[in-house]
C-alpha positions as CSV (number, residue, x, y, z in Angstrom):
1,M,-21.8,4.8,-22.9
2,S,-21.2,7.2,-25.8
3,R,-17.9,7.6,-27.7
4,I,-17.3,10.9,-25.9
5,D,-17.4,9.2,-22.5
6,I,-14.9,6.5,-23.4
7,P,-11.7,8.7,-22.9
8,I,-13.1,10.0,-19.6
9,Y,-13.7,6.5,-18.3
10,A,-10.3,5.3,-19.6
11,T,-8.6,8.1,-17.8
12,L,-10.5,7.4,-14.6
13,A,-9.5,3.7,-14.9
14,L,-5.9,4.6,-15.4
15,A,-5.9,6.8,-12.2
16,A,-8.0,4.4,-10.1
17,G,-6.2,1.2,-10.9
18,P,-2.9,2.0,-9.2
19,A,-4.7,3.6,-6.2
20,M,-6.8,0.5,-5.8
21,F,-3.8,-1.8,-6.1
22,W,-2.0,0.2,-3.4
23,R,-5.0,0.1,-1.1
24,S,-5.2,-3.7,-1.4
25,F,-1.8,-3.9,0.4
26,R,-2.9,-1.4,3.0
27,D,-6.0,-3.6,3.7
28,L,-3.9,-6.7,3.9
29,R,-1.5,-5.1,6.3
30,T,-4.5,-3.9,8.5
31,R,-5.9,-7.5,8.4
32,R,-2.6,-9.0,9.5
33,L,-2.3,-6.4,12.3
34,I,-5.8,-7.3,13.6
35,Q,-5.0,-11.0,13.4
36,N,-1.6,-10.6,15.1
37,T,-2.9,-8.4,18.0
38,P,-4.5,-10.4,20.7
39,T,-7.7,-9.1,22.3
40,A,-6.8,-7.7,25.8
41,R,-8.7,-7.2,28.9
42,I,-9.0,-3.5,29.6
43,R,-7.6,-3.7,33.2
44,S,-4.5,-5.6,32.2
45,M,-3.9,-4.1,28.7
46,S,-0.4,-3.0,27.9
47,M,0.5,0.5,26.6
48,G,1.0,0.7,22.8
49,L,-1.1,-1.0,20.2
50,V,-4.1,-2.8,21.7
51,E,-7.2,-4.6,20.7
52,I,-10.2,-4.4,23.1
53,E,-13.9,-5.0,23.0
54,G,-16.6,-3.7,25.3
55,T,-19.8,-1.7,25.7
56,V,-20.1,2.0,25.1
57,A,-20.8,4.6,27.8
58,P,-21.1,8.3,26.9
59,R,-18.9,10.9,28.6
60,S,-20.6,14.0,27.2
61,A,-24.3,14.8,26.9
62,L,-24.4,14.4,23.1
63,V,-27.5,14.6,20.9
64,A,-27.3,13.4,17.2
65,P,-27.8,16.3,14.8
66,F,-30.4,14.6,12.5
67,S,-32.3,12.1,14.7
68,G,-32.0,14.0,18.0
69,R,-31.2,10.8,19.8
70,P,-28.8,10.8,22.8
71,C,-25.5,9.1,22.0
72,A,-21.8,8.7,22.8
73,Y,-20.6,9.5,19.3
74,W,-22.1,10.5,16.0
75,E,-21.0,10.9,12.4
76,V,-23.0,12.5,9.5
77,D,-22.4,12.9,5.8
78,I,-24.3,14.8,3.1
79,A,-24.3,13.8,-0.6
80,T,-25.7,15.3,-3.7
81,R,-26.9,13.4,-6.8
82,A,-24.3,13.5,-9.5
83,R,-24.4,12.2,-13.1
84,R,-26.1,8.9,-13.8
85,N,-27.8,8.9,-10.5
86,A,-24.6,8.4,-8.5
87,W,-24.2,10.1,-5.1
88,S,-21.2,12.4,-4.4
89,T,-20.4,13.1,-0.8
90,V,-19.9,16.9,-0.2
91,H,-19.8,17.1,3.6
92,R,-18.7,15.0,6.5
93,N,-18.7,15.8,10.2
94,A,-18.3,13.9,13.5
95,S,-18.8,14.7,17.2
96,G,-15.2,13.8,18.2
97,H,-16.0,13.7,21.9
98,P,-14.3,10.9,23.9
99,F,-16.4,8.1,25.3
100,Y,-15.9,5.2,27.7
101,L,-15.5,1.6,26.7
102,R,-16.2,-0.9,29.4
103,D,-15.6,-4.7,29.8
104,E,-16.0,-6.9,32.8
105,T,-12.5,-5.9,34.1
106,G,-12.3,-2.2,33.7
107,V,-12.8,1.1,31.7
108,A,-10.9,2.7,28.9
109,L,-11.4,6.3,27.5
110,V,-11.5,6.3,23.7
111,Y,-10.7,9.5,21.8
112,P,-12.3,8.8,18.3
113,K,-10.6,11.6,16.4
114,G,-8.7,10.1,13.4
115,A,-10.4,6.7,13.7
116,Q,-11.6,4.6,10.8
117,C,-15.2,4.1,12.1
118,K,-17.3,1.3,10.9
119,I,-20.7,2.1,12.3
120,N,-24.1,1.1,10.9
121,F,-26.4,3.7,9.4
122,Q,-29.2,4.6,11.8
123,V,-30.7,7.4,9.7
124,E,-30.7,7.8,5.9
125,E,-33.0,10.1,4.0
126,Q,-33.2,11.4,0.5
127,C,-35.1,14.6,-0.3
128,L,-35.2,17.5,-2.7
129,G,-32.9,20.4,-1.8
130,I,-35.6,23.0,-2.5
131,S,-37.9,21.5,0.1
132,L,-35.6,20.3,2.9
133,P,-37.1,19.4,6.3
134,D,-36.3,22.0,8.9
135,L,-33.8,20.0,10.8
136,Y,-31.6,19.5,7.7
137,A,-32.0,23.2,6.6
138,Q,-31.1,24.3,10.1
139,Y,-28.0,22.0,10.1
140,L,-26.8,23.5,6.8
141,H,-27.3,27.0,8.2
142,D,-25.5,26.3,11.5
143,Q,-22.5,24.8,9.8
144,R,-22.2,27.8,7.5
145,L,-21.5,25.7,4.4
146,T,-20.8,28.1,1.6
147,M,-21.8,25.7,-1.1
148,S,-25.1,24.6,0.4
149,A,-27.2,26.9,-1.8
150,L,-25.8,25.1,-4.9
151,W,-26.3,21.7,-3.3
152,R,-30.0,22.5,-2.7
153,L,-30.6,22.9,-6.4
154,G,-30.9,19.1,-6.7
155,A,-31.6,15.9,-4.7
156,M,-29.7,15.5,-1.4
157,R,-29.0,12.5,0.8
158,F,-28.5,12.7,4.6
159,R,-26.8,9.9,6.6
160,E,-26.2,9.6,10.3
161,R,-24.4,7.0,12.3
162,L,-24.5,6.6,16.1
163,L,-22.8,4.9,18.9
164,E,-25.3,4.7,21.7
165,E,-24.9,3.6,25.3
166,G,-24.7,-0.1,25.8
167,Q,-23.7,-0.9,22.2
168,R,-20.8,-3.3,21.9
169,V,-17.8,-2.2,19.8
170,Y,-14.4,-3.4,18.8
171,V,-11.4,-1.0,19.0
172,L,-7.9,-1.3,17.7
173,G,-5.8,1.6,18.7
174,S,-2.8,2.9,20.7
175,A,-3.2,2.9,24.5
176,C,-1.4,5.4,26.7
177,P,-1.6,6.2,30.4
178,R,-4.5,8.5,31.4
179,A,-3.7,12.0,32.6
180,R,-4.3,12.9,36.2
181,A,-7.1,15.2,35.2
182,T,-8.9,14.0,32.1
183,T,-10.6,16.8,30.1
184,I,-13.7,16.8,27.9
185,S,-12.2,19.6,25.8
186,D,-9.1,21.8,26.1
187,G,-9.1,23.4,29.5
188,E,-12.4,22.0,30.6
189,E,-12.2,19.5,33.4
190,M,-14.9,17.0,34.3
191,Q,-15.9,18.9,37.5
192,A,-17.0,21.8,35.3
193,T,-19.4,19.9,33.0
194,G,-22.5,21.5,34.6
195,T,-24.4,18.2,34.6
196,E,-26.7,17.2,37.4
197,D,-25.1,15.6,40.5
198,M,-26.1,12.0,39.8
199,R,-24.6,12.1,36.3
200,A,-21.5,14.0,37.5
201,R,-20.9,11.3,40.2
202,R,-21.3,8.5,37.6
203,L,-18.8,10.2,35.3
204,Q,-16.4,10.7,38.1
205,T,-16.7,7.0,39.0
206,L,-16.0,6.0,35.4
207,D,-13.1,8.4,35.2
208,D,-11.6,7.0,38.4
209,E,-11.9,3.5,37.0
210,T,-10.3,4.4,33.6
211,A,-7.2,2.3,33.0
212,A,-5.9,4.1,30.0
213,V,-6.7,6.3,27.0
214,V,-7.0,4.7,23.6
215,R,-6.5,6.9,20.5
216,R,-4.7,7.1,17.2
217,G,-1.0,6.5,17.8
218,E,1.9,8.6,16.5
219,N,4.1,5.6,15.6
220,E,1.2,3.3,14.5
221,P,-1.6,5.3,12.9
222,T,-4.0,2.3,12.5
223,F,-7.1,3.1,14.6
224,I,-10.4,1.3,14.1
225,I,-13.7,1.6,15.9
226,S,-16.1,-1.0,14.6
227,Q,-19.5,-2.5,15.4
228,Q,-18.4,-5.5,13.5
229,S,-16.7,-8.3,15.3
230,E,-13.0,-9.1,14.8
231,R,-13.9,-12.1,12.7
232,D,-16.3,-10.2,10.4
233,L,-13.8,-7.3,10.1
234,T,-10.9,-9.5,9.0
235,A,-13.2,-11.4,6.5
236,Q,-14.3,-8.1,5.0
237,L,-10.8,-6.8,4.7
238,G,-9.6,-10.0,3.1
239,L,-12.4,-10.1,0.5
240,R,-11.9,-6.4,-0.3
241,A,-8.1,-6.8,-0.7
242,I,-8.6,-9.7,-3.1
243,G,-11.0,-7.7,-5.2
244,E,-8.7,-4.7,-5.2
245,L,-5.7,-6.9,-6.2
246,I,-7.6,-8.1,-9.2
247,A,-9.5,-5.0,-10.2
248,G,-6.5,-2.6,-9.8
249,P,-4.3,-4.1,-12.5
250,A,-7.3,-4.8,-14.7
251,L,-8.4,-1.2,-14.6
252,T,-4.9,0.0,-15.2
253,L,-4.5,-2.2,-18.2
254,L,-7.8,-1.2,-19.7
255,G,-7.1,2.5,-19.3
256,L,-3.5,2.2,-20.6
257,G,-4.7,-0.1,-23.5
258,Y,-7.2,2.5,-24.6
259,W,-4.8,5.4,-24.7
260,L,-2.1,3.4,-26.4
261,Y,-4.6,2.4,-29.1
262,A,-5.9,5.9,-29.4
263,M,-2.4,7.3,-29.8
264,H,-1.5,4.7,-32.4
265,A,-4.7,5.4,-34.3
266,G,-4.1,9.1,-34.2
267,Q,-7.3,9.8,-32.3
268,V,-5.8,11.5,-29.3
269,F,-7.0,15.0,-30.3
270,K,-10.1,14.1,-32.2
């Protein structure tokens, strides 16, 4: 680290410290919320904040944009290589389509928009922007990303996460009664999906069995979809909160200490 970089890092520490400290309390609150919300059976779950577990079933015929695999939900992100070989995320996208969650008692319809998703990476690839594989170049073109030409001047990283049929997930969100006619998108009812008869009948059966819709709530915005178990999730949140509680004040003191010393020494504008 050169002397020129020290003020930059001190400023970053001064900005990141309070944010990290505040996030520790948010993580602790989320951890307590998970611990204090009992896991419910889908058929008997109450309306409001619920915690459920089950296996995923797709509602729409989705194909992941990078791997081409059929799935119930996908997320992608694109990053470019920044200074000191660090990666900077420049684009995120998600399918947003609802999917079914099923346990031994019933079915819930999950709307993932606004959820904090903790899904394992299924695809991760790094490549030079000037020689992108066709599927990545086509994705950039289809998304009409105005900065893509600039991103392609250096190295790029492509990541994709999937929820596939049969995978087990944990969901903490707000349950509400399902509508009489559940739609895949605005104004598009299930009977108009255009799928083959067998799949349409299967979707109709799942829709008829749906006990409730689970989504991000208006009064309680906490909404988590995770491939981790409740135990692993709470352990991770606890460890992260402890680290943030320690690192946040430490970074703040380091940044503040540097600038107080610099001002005292008359080096602020040197």
